[in-house]
TORMARNU-799270 format. One record per residue (C-alpha): residue in one letter; x, y, z; residue number from 1. Coordinates in steps of 0.5 Angstrom, whole numbers, always signed. Layout:
<sites>
A;X;Y;Z;NUM
...
</sites>
This chain:
<sites>
M;+45;-17;-49;1
A;+38;-20;-52;2
T;+36;-21;-45;3
V;+38;-14;-43;4
V;+34;-11;-48;5
V;+28;-15;-47;6
A;+28;-13;-40;7
A;+29;-6;-41;8
V;+23;-6;-46;9
V;+18;-10;-41;10
A;+20;-5;-36;11
E;+18;+1;-40;12
A;+12;-2;-42;13
E;+10;-3;-34;14
N;+12;+4;-33;15
A;+7;+6;-38;16
R;+2;+2;-35;17
L;+3;+5;-28;18
A;+3;+12;-31;19
A;-4;+11;-35;20
L;-7;+9;-28;21
P;-13;+14;-26;22
A;-11;+20;-21;23
L;-16;+18;-16;24
G;-14;+24;-11;25
A;-15;+23;-3;26
S;-19;+19;+1;27
Y;-19;+14;+7;28
S;-19;+7;+8;29
F;-26;+5;+9;30
R;-29;+3;+16;31
R;-36;+1;+18;32
P;-37;+6;+23;33
Y;-37;+11;+18;34
R;-41;+8;+13;35
S;-47;+13;+13;36
Q;-43;+19;+13;37
T;-38;+16;+8;38
F;-44;+15;+3;39
R;-47;+22;+5;40
E;-40;+25;+3;41
Q;-39;+21;-3;42
A;-37;+27;-7;43
R;-31;+28;-3;44
F;-28;+22;-5;45
G;-25;+20;-12;46
A;-24;+13;-9;47
L;-24;+8;-3;48
E;-19;+4;+0;49
I;-22;-3;+3;50
V;-19;-8;+7;51
A;-19;-14;+2;52
D;-20;-19;+8;53
H;-26;-16;+10;54
Y;-30;-18;+4;55
L;-26;-24;+1;56
Y;-32;-29;+3;57
A;-37;-24;+4;58
R;-44;-27;+5;59
G;-51;-23;+8;60
E;-50;-16;+10;61
R;-42;-16;+8;62
A;-44;-18;+1;63
R;-49;-13;+1;64
E;-44;-8;+4;65
L;-39;-9;-2;66
A;-44;-9;-7;67
L;-47;-2;-5;68
L;-39;+1;-4;69
A;-38;-2;-11;70
E;-44;+1;-14;71
H;-42;+8;-11;72
F;-34;+8;-11;73
R;-28;+6;-14;74
L;-25;+1;-10;75
I;-18;+0;-8;76
P;-17;-7;-5;77
H;-12;-7;+0;78
A;-10;-14;+2;79
L;-7;-17;+9;80
E;-5;-24;+8;81
L;-2;-26;+2;82
S;+5;-27;+5;83
L;+9;-25;-1;84
G;+15;-26;+3;85
S;+13;-33;+5;86
A;+19;-38;+2;87
D;+13;-44;+2;88
G;+10;-40;-3;89
I;+3;-37;-4;90
D;-4;-40;-1;91
A;-8;-42;-7;92
D;-14;-41;-4;93
Y;-13;-34;-1;94
L;-10;-32;-8;95
R;-17;-35;-12;96
A;-21;-31;-7;97
L;-17;-25;-7;98
A;-17;-25;-15;99
G;-25;-26;-15;100
L;-26;-20;-10;101
I;-21;-15;-15;102
A;-25;-17;-21;103
S;-32;-16;-18;104
V;-30;-9;-16;105
R;-27;-7;-22;106
A;-21;-5;-18;107
P;-16;+0;-22;108
W;-11;-3;-18;109
W;-10;-7;-11;110
S;-4;-7;-6;111
E;-1;-12;-1;112
H;+5;-11;+4;113
I;+12;-13;+3;114
A;+12;-18;+9;115
F;+10;-25;+11;116
T;+4;-27;+15;117
R;+5;-34;+14;118
A;+11;-39;+16;119
G;+11;-47;+15;120
G;+3;-47;+14;121
I;+2;-43;+20;122
R;-1;-36;+20;123
I;+3;-31;+25;124
G;-2;-26;+26;125
H;+2;-20;+24;126
L;+6;-17;+18;127
A;+13;-19;+20;128
P;+19;-16;+16;129
L;+24;-19;+11;130
P;+31;-20;+12;131
F;+34;-15;+6;132
T;+38;-21;+3;133
H;+38;-23;-4;134
E;+35;-30;-2;135
A;+29;-26;+1;136
L;+29;-21;-6;137
D;+28;-28;-10;138
V;+23;-30;-6;139
V;+18;-24;-6;140
A;+20;-23;-14;141
R;+18;-31;-15;142
N;+11;-30;-11;143
V;+9;-24;-14;144
T;+10;-27;-21;145
R;+6;-33;-19;146
V;+0;-28;-16;147
R;+1;-24;-23;148
E;-1;-30;-27;149
T;-7;-30;-23;150
I;-9;-23;-22;151
G;-8;-18;-28;152
T;-10;-12;-25;153
P;-4;-8;-23;154
L;-1;-9;-16;155
L;+3;-4;-11;156
L;+7;-6;-6;157
E;+8;-3;+1;158
N;+13;-2;+6;159
I;+12;-4;+13;160
A;+14;-1;+20;161
C;+19;-5;+23;162
A;+22;-3;+30;163
L;+28;-7;+30;164
A;+33;-8;+24;165
F;+33;-15;+22;166
P;+40;-18;+22;167
G;+44;-21;+16;168
A;+41;-15;+12;169
Q;+45;-15;+5;170
M;+42;-8;+3;171
R;+38;-3;+5;172
E;+31;-3;+5;173
E;+31;+3;+0;174
D;+35;-2;-5;175
F;+31;-8;-3;176
L;+25;-4;-6;177
C;+29;-1;-12;178
A;+31;-8;-14;179
L;+24;-11;-13;180
V;+21;-6;-17;181
E;+26;-7;-23;182
R;+25;-15;-22;183
T;+17;-15;-22;184
G;+15;-8;-25;185
C;+10;-7;-20;186
G;+9;+0;-17;187
L;+10;+2;-10;188
L;+5;+4;-4;189
L;+9;+8;+0;190
D;+7;+9;+7;191
V;+10;+15;+9;192
A;+7;+14;+16;193
N;+11;+7;+16;194
L;+17;+11;+14;195
H;+17;+16;+19;196
A;+17;+11;+24;197
N;+22;+7;+22;198
A;+27;+13;+21;199
L;+25;+15;+28;200
N;+27;+8;+31;201
L;+32;+6;+26;202
G;+36;+12;+26;203
Y;+36;+14;+18;204
D;+34;+20;+14;205
P;+27;+19;+11;206
L;+29;+24;+5;207
E;+35;+20;+3;208
F;+30;+14;+3;209
I;+25;+18;-2;210
A;+30;+21;-6;211
S;+33;+14;-8;212
L;+27;+11;-10;213
P;+26;+10;-18;214
P;+22;+17;-20;215
E;+16;+13;-24;216
S;+15;+8;-18;217
V;+11;+11;-13;218
V;+3;+11;-15;219
Q;+0;+11;-8;220
V;+1;+14;-1;221
H;-1;+12;+6;222
V;-1;+17;+12;223
A;-3;+15;+19;224
G;-1;+17;+26;225
G;+3;+14;+31;226
E;+5;+15;+38;227
W;+11;+14;+43;228
I;+11;+8;+47;229
G;+17;+8;+52;230
K;+23;+9;+47;231
E;+19;+6;+41;232
Y;+15;+10;+36;233
V;+9;+5;+34;234
D;+5;+6;+28;235
G;-1;+4;+31;236
H;-6;+8;+26;237
A;-9;+11;+33;238
R;-8;+18;+32;239
S;-8;+24;+28;240
V;-3;+25;+22;241
P;+3;+28;+25;242
E;+6;+34;+22;243
A;+13;+30;+20;244
V;+8;+25;+16;245
W;+5;+31;+12;246
E;+12;+34;+11;247
L;+14;+27;+8;248
A;+7;+26;+4;249
E;+9;+33;+1;250
R;+16;+31;-1;251
V;+13;+25;-4;252
C;+8;+28;-8;253
K;+13;+33;-11;254
R;+18;+28;-13;255
F;+13;+22;-16;256
A;+7;+22;-20;257
V;+2;+20;-14;258
K;-5;+18;-16;259
A;-8;+17;-9;260
I;-7;+19;-2;261
V;-10;+15;+3;262
V;-11;+16;+11;263
E;-11;+10;+15;264
R;-15;+10;+22;265
D;-16;+3;+26;266
E;-17;+5;+33;267
N;-19;+11;+37;268
L;-24;+13;+31;269
P;-25;+21;+31;270
H;-31;+24;+29;271
F;-32;+24;+22;272
E;-31;+31;+21;273
E;-24;+30;+24;274
L;-22;+25;+19;275
L;-25;+29;+13;276
A;-21;+34;+15;277
E;-15;+30;+14;278
V;-17;+27;+7;279
E;-18;+35;+5;280
R;-11;+36;+7;281
A;-8;+30;+3;282
H;-12;+32;-3;283
A;-9;+39;-3;284
I;-2;+37;-2;285
G;-3;+33;-9;286
A;-7;+38;-12;287
R;-1;+43;-10;288
Y;+3;+39;-15;289
G;-2;+38;-20;290
R;-3;+30;-19;291
W;-10;+32;-19;292
P;-15;+38;-20;293
</sites>
């Protein structure tokens, strides 16, 4: 009984910590080709998401760019290679570098994917999905605990796109996320573009997925555009955000106290004005539900 009470107290404290995070509004995941326009339009962005791996060992021009960004924007580092799902644990050198970056930019929070990018000491070069098993849940929870011993800044965990259902699952993805939130006290970065892709490819209802998540869990949202390649919908971050993804973002902002929406675009970069219009649409969605002014 005492253990249950302690867990409840800890969960309540973590929820309060997430609720106290600042509302940053809408922005985009910074890309260097947009650098000059981004600084000219800096008043439009409450914060910028940066890919942490672009700056982990920054020297010269990269280091100067990071310092300039940190001087003018609140930065939200988004990591790619921590490999929270790796059974062989966390790379200590990578973790130290990541901790240094997050501290240097005074980030309000940061994020990483629920995935693995390393197995047996070998980097596999992409975000690989986890089997939704109790063993995988234990691995991620253990790795998150290790990470949070080093990085005190709040961590958000992001769902990834997966074209195929992993065999041997013992629970649904949304149940896995709920259990992970409860075990770790972390919030979620809910990527509704990934959710949209998975719903199309795996044949489930994304609204049921959203409704199953704890009300206090979602802190940030990603939106992006994908495309059909043959019979598979690929979340390539290479197209404008489709209406179905905007609708999911709307549902999420209605249900959760979202603190930020970030537009992602990695390829086929549009004119900055087109990207800015998507950021403004994201801002309007959050404002409609009172998530920010």
